[in-house]
VEXZABA-950562 format. One line per field, with one value per atom (N, C-alpha, C): residue number from 1; atom name; y, x, z. Coordinates in steps of 0.2 Angstrom, whole numbers, plus 5000, padded with zeros to 4 digits. Layout:
<nodes>
i = NUM  ...;
at = CA  ...;
yy = Y  ...;
xx = X  ...;
zz = Z  ...;
</nodes>
This chain:
<nodes>
i = 1  1  1  2  2  2  3  3  3  4  4  4  5  5  5  6  6  6  7  7  7  8  8  8  9  9  9  10  10  10  11  11  11  12  12  12  13  13  13  14  14  14  15  15  15  16  16  16  17  17  17  18  18  18  19  19  19  20  20  20  21  21  21  22  22  22  23  23  23  24  24  24  25  25  25  26  26  26  27  27  27  28  28  28  29  29  29  30  30  30  31  31  31  32  32  32  33  33  33  34  34  34  35  35  35  36  36  36  37  37  37  38  38  38  39  39  39  40  40  40  41  41  41  42  42  42  43  43  43  44  44  44  45  45  45  46  46  46  47  47  47  48  48  48  49  49  49  50  50  50  51  51  51  52  52  52  53  53  53  54  54  54  55  55  55  56  56  56  57  57  57  58  58  58  59  59  59  60  60  60  61  61  61  62  62  62  63  63  63  64  64  64  65  65  65  66  66  66  67  67  67  68  68  68  69  69  69  70  70  70  71  71  71  72  72  72  73  73  73  74  74  74  75  75  75  76  76  76  77  77  77  78  78  78  79  79  79  80  80  80  81  81  81  82  82  82  83  83  83  84  84  84  85  85  85  86  86  86  87  87  87  88  88  88  89  89  89  90  90  90  91  91  91  92  92  92  93  93  93  94  94  94  95  95  95  96  96  96  97  97  97  98  98  98  99  99  99  100  100  100  101  101  101  102  102  102  103  103  103  104  104  104  105  105  105  106  106  106  107  107  107  108  108  108  109  109  109  110  110  110  111  111  111  112  112  112  113  113  113  114  114  114  115  115  115  116  116  116  117  117  117  118  118  118  119  119  119  120  120  120  121  121  121  122  122  122  123  123  123  124  124  124  125  125  125  126  126  126  127  127  127  128  128  128  129  129  129  130  130  130  131  131  131  132  132  132  133  133  133  134  134  134  135  135  135  136  136  136  137  137  137  138  138  138  139  139  139  140  140  140  141  141  141  142  142  142  143  143  143  144  144  144  145  145  145  146  146  146  147  147  147  148  148  148  149  149  149  150  150  150  151  151  151  152  152  152  153  153  153  154  154  154  155  155  155  156  156  156  157  157  157  158  158  158  159  159  159  160  160  160  161  161  161  162  162  162  163  163  163  164  164  164  165  165  165  166  166  166  167  167  167  168  168  168  169  169  169  170  170  170  171  171  171  172  172  172  173  173  173  174  174  174  175  175  175  176  176  176  177  177  177  178  178  178  179  179  179  180  180  180  181  181  181  182  182  182  183  183  183  184  184  184  185  185  185  186  186  186  187  187  187  188  188  188  189  189  189  190  190  190  191  191  191  192  192  192  193  193  193  194  194  194  195  195  195  196  196  196  197  197  197  198  198  198  199  199  199  200  200  200  201  201  201  202  202  202  203  203  203  204  204  204  205  205  205  206  206  206  207  207  207  208  208  208  209  209  209  210  210  210  211  211  211  212  212  212  213  213  213  214  214  214  215  215  215  216  216  216  217  217  217  218  218  218  219  219  219  220  220  220  221  221  221  222  222  222  223  223  223  224  224  224  225  225  225  226  226  226  227  227  227  228  228  228  229  229  229  230  230  230  231  231  231  232  232  232  233  233  233  234  234  234  235  235  235  236  236  236  237  237  237  238  238  238  239  239  239  240  240  240  241  241  241  242  242  242  243  243  243  244  244  244  245  245  245  246  246  246  247  247  247  248  248  248  249  249  249  250  250  250  251  251  251  252  252  252  253  253  253  254  254  254  255  255  255  256  256  256;
at = N  CA  C  N  CA  C  N  CA  C  N  CA  C  N  CA  C  N  CA  C  N  CA  C  N  CA  C  N  CA  C  N  CA  C  N  CA  C  N  CA  C  N  CA  C  N  CA  C  N  CA  C  N  CA  C  N  CA  C  N  CA  C  N  CA  C  N  CA  C  N  CA  C  N  CA  C  N  CA  C  N  CA  C  N  CA  C  N  CA  C  N  CA  C  N  CA  C  N  CA  C  N  CA  C  N  CA  C  N  CA  C  N  CA  C  N  CA  C  N  CA  C  N  CA  C  N  CA  C  N  CA  C  N  CA  C  N  CA  C  N  CA  C  N  CA  C  N  CA  C  N  CA  C  N  CA  C  N  CA  C  N  CA  C  N  CA  C  N  CA  C  N  CA  C  N  CA  C  N  CA  C  N  CA  C  N  CA  C  N  CA  C  N  CA  C  N  CA  C  N  CA  C  N  CA  C  N  CA  C  N  CA  C  N  CA  C  N  CA  C  N  CA  C  N  CA  C  N  CA  C  N  CA  C  N  CA  C  N  CA  C  N  CA  C  N  CA  C  N  CA  C  N  CA  C  N  CA  C  N  CA  C  N  CA  C  N  CA  C  N  CA  C  N  CA  C  N  CA  C  N  CA  C  N  CA  C  N  CA  C  N  CA  C  N  CA  C  N  CA  C  N  CA  C  N  CA  C  N  CA  C  N  CA  C  N  CA  C  N  CA  C  N  CA  C  N  CA  C  N  CA  C  N  CA  C  N  CA  C  N  CA  C  N  CA  C  N  CA  C  N  CA  C  N  CA  C  N  CA  C  N  CA  C  N  CA  C  N  CA  C  N  CA  C  N  CA  C  N  CA  C  N  CA  C  N  CA  C  N  CA  C  N  CA  C  N  CA  C  N  CA  C  N  CA  C  N  CA  C  N  CA  C  N  CA  C  N  CA  C  N  CA  C  N  CA  C  N  CA  C  N  CA  C  N  CA  C  N  CA  C  N  CA  C  N  CA  C  N  CA  C  N  CA  C  N  CA  C  N  CA  C  N  CA  C  N  CA  C  N  CA  C  N  CA  C  N  CA  C  N  CA  C  N  CA  C  N  CA  C  N  CA  C  N  CA  C  N  CA  C  N  CA  C  N  CA  C  N  CA  C  N  CA  C  N  CA  C  N  CA  C  N  CA  C  N  CA  C  N  CA  C  N  CA  C  N  CA  C  N  CA  C  N  CA  C  N  CA  C  N  CA  C  N  CA  C  N  CA  C  N  CA  C  N  CA  C  N  CA  C  N  CA  C  N  CA  C  N  CA  C  N  CA  C  N  CA  C  N  CA  C  N  CA  C  N  CA  C  N  CA  C  N  CA  C  N  CA  C  N  CA  C  N  CA  C  N  CA  C  N  CA  C  N  CA  C  N  CA  C  N  CA  C  N  CA  C  N  CA  C  N  CA  C  N  CA  C  N  CA  C  N  CA  C  N  CA  C  N  CA  C  N  CA  C  N  CA  C  N  CA  C  N  CA  C  N  CA  C  N  CA  C  N  CA  C  N  CA  C  N  CA  C  N  CA  C  N  CA  C  N  CA  C  N  CA  C  N  CA  C  N  CA  C  N  CA  C  N  CA  C  N  CA  C  N  CA  C  N  CA  C  N  CA  C  N  CA  C  N  CA  C  N  CA  C  N  CA  C  N  CA  C  N  CA  C  N  CA  C  N  CA  C  N  CA  C  N  CA  C  N  CA  C  N  CA  C  N  CA  C  N  CA  C  N  CA  C  N  CA  C  N  CA  C  N  CA  C  N  CA  C  N  CA  C  N  CA  C  N  CA  C  N  CA  C  N  CA  C  N  CA  C  N  CA  C  N  CA  C  N  CA  C  N  CA  C  N  CA  C  N  CA  C  N  CA  C  N  CA  C  N  CA  C  N  CA  C  N  CA  C  N  CA  C  N  CA  C  N  CA  C  N  CA  C  N  CA  C  N  CA  C  N  CA  C  N  CA  C  N  CA  C  N  CA  C;
yy = 5098  5093  5094  5090  5090  5089  5094  5094  5092  5085  5084  5086  5089  5091  5099  5100  5106  5112  5117  5122  5122  5117  5116  5121  5125  5130  5127  5124  5120  5125  5132  5136  5135  5136  5137  5129  5124  5118  5116  5119  5118  5122  5128  5132  5130  5126  5122  5118  5113  5107  5108  5115  5116  5117  5119  5120  5115  5109  5104  5098  5097  5093  5085  5082  5076  5077  5073  5072  5066  5065  5058  5058  5054  5054  5048  5046  5039  5040  5035  5034  5027  5028  5021  5021  5015  5013  5014  5010  5009  5016  5020  5025  5031  5030  5037  5038  5033  5034  5031  5025  5023  5023  5023  5023  5015  5014  5007  5005  4998  4995  4989  4986  4980  4975  4976  4971  4974  4970  4972  4972  4968  4968  4973  4977  4984  4991  4990  4997  5000  5002  5006  5014  5017  5023  5028  5034  5039  5042  5045  5049  5053  5053  5057  5055  5051  5050  5046  5040  5038  5044  5048  5052  5057  5059  5065  5061  5054  5051  5050  5048  5047  5053  5059  5066  5067  5064  5066  5062  5055  5051  5052  5055  5057  5063  5067  5073  5072  5065  5063  5065  5068  5072  5069  5064  5063  5054  5053  5045  5044  5041  5038  5031  5031  5024  5023  5017  5016  5009  5011  5006  5003  4997  4995  4989  4987  4980  4975  4977  4972  4969  4963  4960  4964  4964  4967  4965  4959  4955  4957  4959  4961  4968  4972  4979  4982  4978  4980  4980  4976  4977  4983  4985  4989  4997  4998  5005  5009  5005  5008  5014  5013  5018  5016  5021  5020  5016  5020  5016  5015  5009  5008  5010  5013  5016  5010  5011  5006  5005  4999  4996  4991  4993  4989  4986  4979  4976  4971  4969  4965  4969  4974  4978  4980  4979  4980  4973  4967  4960  4960  4962  4961  4968  4968  4974  4973  4978  4979  4986  4986  4992  4995  5001  5005  5002  4998  4994  4988  4985  4979  4972  4975  4969  4967  4961  4959  4955  4957  4955  4951  4946  4942  4942  4941  4940  4935  4936  4931  4928  4923  4921  4915  4913  4907  4902  4896  4890  4889  4891  4890  4896  4902  4907  4905  4902  4899  4894  4889  4884  4887  4891  4894  4897  4900  4904  4898  4895  4888  4885  4883  4881  4885  4892  4897  4897  4895  4895  4890  4885  4878  4878  4880  4880  4886  4891  4895  4892  4889  4885  4880  4875  4871  4874  4880  4883  4886  4887  4888  4896  4899  4906  4908  4903  4906  4910  4912  4918  4924  4925  4930  4932  4927  4927  4929  4932  4935  4932  4929  4925  4928  4932  4935  4932  4933  4931  4931  4935  4936  4935  4935  4936  4932  4931  4929  4935  4937  4942  4940  4942  4941  4947  4948  4955  4954  4959  4960  4966  4970  4976  4974  4978  4977  4972  4968  4963  4967  4966  4969  4969  4975  4976  4970  4967  4964  4955  4955  4949  4949  4955  4956  4952  4953  4951  4944  4940  4933  4929  4933  4931  4932  4938  4939  4933  4930  4926  4919  4918  4912  4911  4918  4918  4918  4920  4920  4913  4910  4902  4897  4899  4897  4898  4904  4907  4907  4907  4909  4905  4898  4893  4893  4895  4895  4901  4906  4913  4912  4909  4908  4903  4897  4893  4895  4899  4902  4908  4912  4919  4923  4922  4926  4931  4937  4942  4942  4942  4945  4953  4956  4963  4965  4969  4971  4976  4978  4984  4986  4992  4995  4989  4986  4981  4973  4971  4965  4963  4957  4955  4951  4952  4949  4944  4941  4936  4937  4939  4941  4940  4940  4940  4947  4947  4953  4955  4961  4963  4970  4970  4973  4977  4983  4985  4992  4996  5001  5006  5007  5011  5010  5003  5001  5002  5001  5002  5008  5014  5021  5022  5020  5021  5019  5013  5009  5014  5016  5021  5028  5030  5036  5035  5030  5027  5027  5025  5024  5031  5035  5042  5047  5045  5049  5056  5055  5062  5063  5069  5073  5072  5072  5072  5071  5070  5067  5072  5073  5076  5076  5081  5080  5074  5071  5066  5071  5067  5070  5072  5076  5077  5070  5069  5063  5065  5061  5063  5067  5073  5077  5074  5070  5067  5062  5060  5055  5058  5066  5068  5068  5068  5068  5072  5075  5079  5074  5069  5063  5058  5056  5052  5047  5042  5035  5036  5030  5029  5027  5028  5025  5017  5015  5009  5007  5000  4996  4993  4992  4989  4981  4976  4970  4969  4964  4962  4959  4962  4961  4956  4958  4954  4957  4952  4953  4957  4961  4964  4972  4975  4982  4986  4982  4986  4985  4989  4985  4990  4985  4988  4994  4999  5005  5004  5007  5006  5010  5010  5013  5020  5026  5031  5035  5030  5033  5037  5044  5048  5046  5048  5045  5050  5055  5061  5059  5060  5060  5064  5063  5067  5074  5079  5085  5083  5088  5088  5095  5099  5104  5104  5100  5099  5097  5095  5092  5097  5105  5108  5108  5108  5107  5102  5095  5090  5089  5091  5091  5097  5101  5107  5107  5109  5108  5111;
xx = 5006  5008  5016  5019  5026  5027  5031  5032  5039  5038  5045  5048  5044  5048  5051  5057  5060  5057  5056  5053  5046  5042  5036  5032  5028  5023  5016  5013  5007  5002  5002  4997  4995  5000  5000  4998  5000  4998  4990  4988  4981  4976  4979  4975  4975  4981  4982  4977  4976  4972  4965  4963  4956  4953  4958  4955  4957  4961  4962  4956  4957  4951  4951  4957  4958  4963  4960  4965  4967  4972  4974  4976  4973  4974  4976  4982  4985  4985  4983  4983  4985  4989  4989  4984  4983  4978  4979  4983  4985  4991  4989  4992  4992  4986  4985  4978  4974  4966  4964  4968  4966  4971  4970  4976  4979  4984  4987  4984  4983  4979  4982  4982  4985  4980  4973  4969  4968  4971  4971  4963  4959  4953  4949  4951  4947  4950  4954  4957  4953  4947  4943  4944  4943  4946  4944  4947  4947  4939  4936  4929  4930  4925  4924  4928  4933  4936  4933  4928  4924  4920  4915  4913  4915  4922  4926  4928  4929  4932  4925  4920  4913  4912  4913  4912  4916  4923  4928  4927  4925  4923  4917  4912  4905  4906  4911  4912  4915  4918  4918  4925  4929  4935  4941  4941  4947  4947  4952  4954  4957  4953  4956  4959  4964  4969  4971  4969  4971  4977  4983  4989  4991  4990  4991  4994  4999  5001  4996  4991  4985  4983  4979  4976  4969  4967  4961  4956  4955  4949  4947  4953  4954  4952  4954  4952  4945  4942  4936  4930  4931  4925  4927  4933  4935  4933  4934  4934  4928  4921  4915  4914  4916  4914  4907  4904  4899  4899  4906  4908  4914  4916  4924  4929  4934  4939  4943  4947  4952  4957  4959  4963  4968  4974  4980  4982  4982  4983  4990  4992  4998  5004  5006  5011  5011  5005  5004  5004  5003  5003  4996  4991  4985  4980  4976  4973  4965  4961  4955  4953  4950  4948  4942  4941  4935  4928  4929  4923  4922  4926  4925  4930  4934  4937  4943  4945  4949  4956  4961  4967  4971  4972  4976  4984  4986  4994  4996  5001  5003  5011  5010  5016  5018  5025  5027  5025  5025  5024  5029  5036  5040  5039  5037  5035  5028  5024  5018  5020  5025  5027  5030  5034  5038  5033  5029  5024  5020  5018  5015  5018  5025  5029  5030  5030  5031  5025  5020  5013  5013  5015  5016  5020  5026  5031  5028  5026  5024  5018  5014  5008  5012  5015  5019  5023  5025  5029  5025  5019  5013  5013  5014  5013  5008  5003  4997  4993  4993  4989  4992  4998  5002  5002  5000  5000  4995  4998  4992  4994  4990  4992  4988  4992  4989  4990  4986  4987  4994  4998  5005  5011  5009  5014  5011  5016  5014  5018  5014  5016  5015  5020  5019  5018  5014  5014  5015  5018  5020  5017  5014  5011  5008  5009  5005  5008  5014  5018  5021  5024  5029  5035  5040  5044  5050  5050  5055  5055  5049  5046  5046  5047  5047  5053  5059  5066  5066  5063  5062  5057  5052  5048  5051  5054  5057  5062  5066  5071  5068  5062  5058  5056  5053  5051  5057  5062  5067  5070  5069  5072  5067  5061  5057  5057  5058  5058  5064  5070  5076  5078  5078  5079  5075  5067  5063  5065  5066  5068  5074  5079  5084  5083  5079  5078  5073  5069  5062  5063  5069  5070  5066  5062  5057  5060  5059  5062  5059  5063  5061  5062  5056  5056  5053  5056  5053  5048  5043  5038  5037  5033  5032  5027  5029  5025  5025  5030  5030  5036  5035  5040  5036  5039  5033  5039  5036  5039  5036  5039  5036  5039  5037  5040  5044  5050  5053  5051  5052  5050  5045  5039  5035  5034  5032  5030  5027  5024  5020  5023  5028  5031  5031  5032  5030  5023  5019  5011  5010  5013  5012  5015  5022  5024  5019  5015  5011  5005  5002  4996  4999  5004  5006  5007  5010  5011  5005  5001  4993  4990  4991  4987  4990  4997  5001  5003  5003  5006  5012  5013  5019  5025  5023  5027  5023  5026  5023  5021  5015  5010  5010  5009  5008  5002  5004  5000  4994  4987  4983  4984  4981  4981  4983  4987  4988  4988  4988  4989  4996  4996  5003  5009  5011  5018  5019  5014  5014  5014  5012  5010  5016  5014  5021  5019  5024  5023  5025  5026  5027  5020  5020  5014  5016  5021  5022  5026  5024  5028  5035  5041  5046  5047  5051  5051  5056  5053  5056  5063  5067  5072  5073  5075  5075  5079  5076  5078  5087  5089  5097  5100  5099  5102  5098  5097  5095  5098  5103  5107  5107  5103  5102  5098  5098  5096  5089  5085  5079  5075  5069  5062  5060  5057  5055  5048  5046  5038  5035  5028  5024  5025  5024  5024  5019  5014  5008  5004  5001  4998  4991  4988  4981  4976  4979  4974  4972  4965  4963  4966  4967  4969  4965  4969  4964  4961  4957  4953  4953  4959  4960  4959  4961  4962  4955  4950  4943  4940  4940  4937  4940  4946  4949  4949  4948  4946  4938  4935  4927  4923  4929  4925  4924  4919  4918  4923;
zz = 5031  5027  5024  5024  5022  5015  5012  5004  5003  4999  4998  4991  4987  4981  4982  4982  4983  4978  4981  4976  4974  4975  4973  4976  4971  4972  4973  4980  4980  4978  4980  4977  4970  4966  4959  4956  4960  4958  4958  4966  4966  4960  4959  4955  4948  4944  4939  4940  4945  4946  4945  4948  4947  4940  4935  4929  4924  4927  4923  4920  4914  4911  4914  4915  4917  4924  4929  4934  4936  4941  4943  4950  4953  4959  4963  4965  4967  4975  4978  4985  4988  4993  4998  5002  5005  5010  5017  5019  5027  5028  5033  5034  5029  5025  5022  5022  5020  5020  5026  5030  5036  5040  5047  5051  5052  5053  5055  5062  5062  5067  5068  5074  5077  5072  5073  5070  5062  5057  5050  5047  5050  5048  5050  5054  5058  5055  5051  5047  5044  5045  5041  5040  5035  5033  5039  5039  5043  5042  5047  5046  5041  5036  5031  5025  5025  5019  5014  5015  5010  5008  5011  5007  5003  5005  5002  4994  4996  4988  4985  4988  4984  4979  4982  4979  4973  4973  4969  4962  4965  4959  4956  4959  4957  4952  4953  4950  4942  4941  4934  4931  4934  4931  4934  4939  4943  4942  4940  4941  4948  4952  4958  4958  4960  4960  4967  4970  4976  4976  4978  4977  4983  4984  4992  4992  4997  4999  5000  5002  5004  4997  4999  4994  4992  4986  4984  4989  4988  4992  4999  5002  5010  5009  5004  5004  5004  4999  4996  5003  5008  5012  5018  5018  5023  5020  5014  5011  5012  5011  5012  5007  5001  4996  4992  4990  4986  4980  4976  4971  4970  4968  4968  4964  4966  4961  4959  4954  4952  4957  4959  4965  4962  4964  4963  4969  4970  4976  4976  4982  4982  4979  4981  4979  4971  4967  4960  4956  4960  4956  4954  4957  4955  4954  4950  4948  4948  4950  4949  4946  4940  4936  4940  4938  4940  4937  4932  4929  4932  4936  4939  4937  4932  4929  4933  4935  4939  4935  4936  4933  4939  4939  4944  4943  4949  4947  4942  4939  4934  4936  4941  4943  4941  4941  4938  4943  4940  4945  4951  4950  4954  4960  4959  4964  4968  4963  4967  4972  4970  4974  4981  4980  4985  4991  4988  4993  4997  4992  4995  5002  5000  5004  5012  5010  5015  5020  5017  5021  5025  5022  5025  5031  5030  5036  5042  5040  5045  5048  5047  5050  5054  5053  5055  5062  5060  5066  5072  5070  5075  5074  5068  5067  5063  5063  5057  5059  5066  5069  5066  5065  5062  5055  5051  5045  5040  5035  5030  5024  5021  5015  5009  5004  4999  4993  4988  4980  4978  4980  4977  4983  4989  4993  5000  5005  5012  5017  5021  5027  5033  5038  5045  5048  5054  5056  5063  5067  5075  5077  5073  5076  5082  5088  5094  5098  5097  5101  5105  5111  5115  5112  5113  5108  5110  5115  5118  5114  5111  5108  5101  5098  5090  5087  5091  5087  5086  5092  5092  5087  5086  5080  5074  5073  5066  5065  5070  5068  5067  5070  5068  5062  5059  5053  5047  5049  5044  5043  5049  5049  5045  5044  5040  5033  5031  5025  5020  5025  5020  5014  5016  5011  5006  5007  5002  4997  5000  4996  4992  4994  4989  4984  4986  4981  4974  4977  4972  4970  4971  4970  4972  4977  4980  4987  4988  4991  4999  5003  5010  5011  5013  5013  5020  5024  5030  5028  5034  5032  5039  5040  5046  5049  5054  5058  5056  5051  5050  5044  5041  5036  5031  5025  5019  5015  5012  5006  5000  4995  4989  4982  4977  4971  4969  4966  4964  4957  4956  4949  4949  4954  4955  4963  4963  4969  4969  4974  4972  4969  4969  4964  4957  4955  4947  4946  4951  4949  4947  4951  4950  4943  4941  4935  4930  4930  4926  4924  4931  4930  4926  4928  4923  4916  4916  4907  4904  4907  4904  4902  4908  4907  4903  4902  4897  4901  4908  4913  4910  4909  4907  4914  4919  4925  4931  4936  4943  4946  4949  4952  4959  4964  4971  4972  4979  4980  4985  4986  4990  4997  5000  5008  5012  5016  5020  5028  5032  5039  5039  5043  5043  5042  5045  5046  5040  5036  5031  5024  5024  5017  5013  5007  5002  4996  4993  4986  4980  4982  4977  4975  4969  4969  4972  4972  4974  4981  4984  4990  4989  4993  4993  4992  4988  4987  4994  4996  5001  4999  5004  5002  5003  5000  5001  5008  5013  5018  5017  5021  5020  5026  5032  5037  5044  5049  5055  5061  5058  5063  5062  5059  5059  5063  5069  5075  5076  5082  5084  5079  5078  5074  5078  5073  5075  5076  5081  5081  5077  5075  5071  5073  5067  5069  5066  5064  5061  5066  5063  5067  5069  5074  5076  5072  5070  5068  5061  5059  5052  5048  5041  5035  5035  5033  5031  5023  5024  5017  5012  5014  5011  5003  5000  4992  4989  4994  4990  4985  4988  4982  4975  4975  4969  4964  4969  4965  4963  4967  4965  4961  4959  4957  4949  4947  4939  4935;
</nodes>
């Protein structure tokens, strides 16, 4: 596990964690609880992860929050938990509480129109098989494509979406394995900030164990940069590791 916060005493943190009356565990899904996969509908959690989180939830002292770029409706069938935790989907634009209350995206008519036009143009361009239509965004995926074909696909997508983004104030953002058109103003980082504000947390705490090359000592993932220009070099292939995450912190989260 790589610690990103310089000077953090991880042993002291887990010792303090084991005696805390209330605990907050914030997790991403893809690349954290589950591996990146070419088939998005097959991104099931690493072996043992649902059972581990079920035990933490059953302990009753840890508020688990999953914050994902996926739509909540697409996440739920994949997770396999006995009891669903709180979920923030679409980069914080939608939310499902641990009690099951659903809070949909509050998009303006202009943003809704822009997303609808983006979907229509992508379908007309023959890109429907690569498209993921979410409640607050539209994404195109190229994970698994030959590297030599990715740039051509990206240019086709940009030609469909560039005018829409400018007219509707939607943002075009790249991610590991694709490109997305989504509203400005919210992201996973802002969702983390909202959860921390609700909890009254005095300062940021480490994230739970993840696959070794992706583990972080910060609660939230880094914010993505808006797409700027298609001349920034070749897209890098996914570096997500195939190994499941370790569970060394579980006794601290499940202890009485």
